[in-house]
C-alpha positions as CSV (number, residue, x, y, z in Angstrom):
1,X,92.6,110.3,95.4
2,X,93.4,107.2,98.1
3,X,96.4,106.7,96.5
4,X,97.6,109.2,94.4
5,X,97.6,111.9,96.9
6,X,96.5,115.1,94.1
7,X,94.9,114.7,91.1
8,X,93.1,116.5,88.6
9,X,89.9,116.1,87.5
10,X,91.5,115.4,83.4
11,X,93.4,112.4,85.2
12,X,90.7,111.3,86.9
13,X,88.7,111.1,83.5
14,X,91.7,109.5,81.7
15,X,92.6,106.9,84.5
16,X,88.9,106.1,84.8
17,X,88.0,106.1,81.0
18,X,84.9,108.0,82.1
19,X,83.9,111.9,80.4
20,X,85.1,115.0,81.7
21,X,81.5,116.4,82.2
22,X,80.9,113.0,84.5
23,X,83.7,113.4,86.9
24,X,83.3,117.2,87.0
25,X,79.6,116.4,88.2
26,X,80.8,113.5,90.5
27,X,83.8,116.2,92.3
28,X,81.2,118.8,93.2
29,X,79.3,115.9,94.5
30,X,81.8,114.5,96.7
31,X,82.9,118.4,97.6
32,X,79.5,118.8,98.4
33,X,79.7,116.1,101.1
34,X,83.2,117.6,102.1
35,X,85.0,114.4,101.1
36,X,87.0,116.0,98.9
37,X,88.6,119.7,99.0
38,X,90.0,121.1,95.5
39,X,94.0,122.2,96.0
40,X,96.1,125.0,93.5
41,X,98.4,122.5,91.5
42,X,101.7,122.3,92.9
43,X,103.3,122.6,88.9
44,X,100.5,125.2,87.3
45,X,99.1,127.7,89.5
46,X,96.6,127.9,87.0
47,X,95.4,124.1,87.6
48,X,93.1,122.8,90.4
49,X,94.1,119.6,92.1
50,X,91.7,117.3,94.1
51,X,92.6,115.3,97.3
52,X,90.8,113.7,100.0
53,X,90.0,115.7,102.9
54,X,90.2,113.9,106.4
55,X,86.6,112.4,106.2
56,X,87.7,111.4,102.8
57,X,90.5,109.9,103.7
58,X,88.0,108.2,106.6
59,X,86.1,106.9,104.2
60,X,87.8,104.6,102.0
61,X,90.0,103.0,105.0
62,X,86.4,102.1,106.3
63,X,84.9,100.9,102.9
64,X,88.4,99.5,101.6
65,X,88.8,96.7,102.8
66,X,84.9,96.3,102.4
67,X,85.7,96.5,98.7
68,X,88.6,93.8,99.1
69,X,86.3,91.1,100.7
70,X,84.0,91.5,98.1
71,X,86.4,91.4,94.7
72,X,88.3,88.3,96.6
73,X,84.6,86.7,97.2
74,X,83.8,87.4,92.9
75,X,87.1,86.0,92.2
76,X,86.7,82.8,94.5
77,X,83.5,81.8,92.5
78,X,85.3,81.8,89.2
79,X,87.2,78.2,88.3
80,X,90.4,80.2,87.5
81,X,90.7,83.4,89.1
82,X,93.9,84.3,87.8
83,X,92.8,83.4,84.0
84,X,89.6,85.6,85.1
85,X,92.3,88.7,85.9
86,X,94.6,87.8,82.6
87,X,91.4,88.6,80.4
88,X,90.4,91.5,82.2
89,X,93.9,92.8,82.3
90,X,94.0,92.0,78.0
91,X,90.7,94.0,77.4
92,X,91.7,96.9,79.3
93,X,94.7,96.8,77.4
94,X,93.3,96.5,74.1
95,X,90.3,99.2,74.9
96,X,93.5,101.8,76.0
97,X,94.7,101.2,72.6
98,X,91.8,101.5,70.5
99,X,91.5,105.3,71.9
């Protein structure tokens, strides 16, 4: 949501490779905490899109640098971080093809 702006539960489930029901439960929790809100979809009024609230955006901005630092520290421990990233990308691509 941080990068996409508006996004549907279906899109999140597809992009995260998660069951839609699990995403829906997570959305309900995040909405209950005031981190996301539902909005009318601009192209199809029957659908609802999700967007970050001001509190949700603030949380992402606070967490993102720590997540990036953690990822970099993890990759730094590998002998060849580029090879790891390339291998991971291949696994993800193969996983997407199988579906």
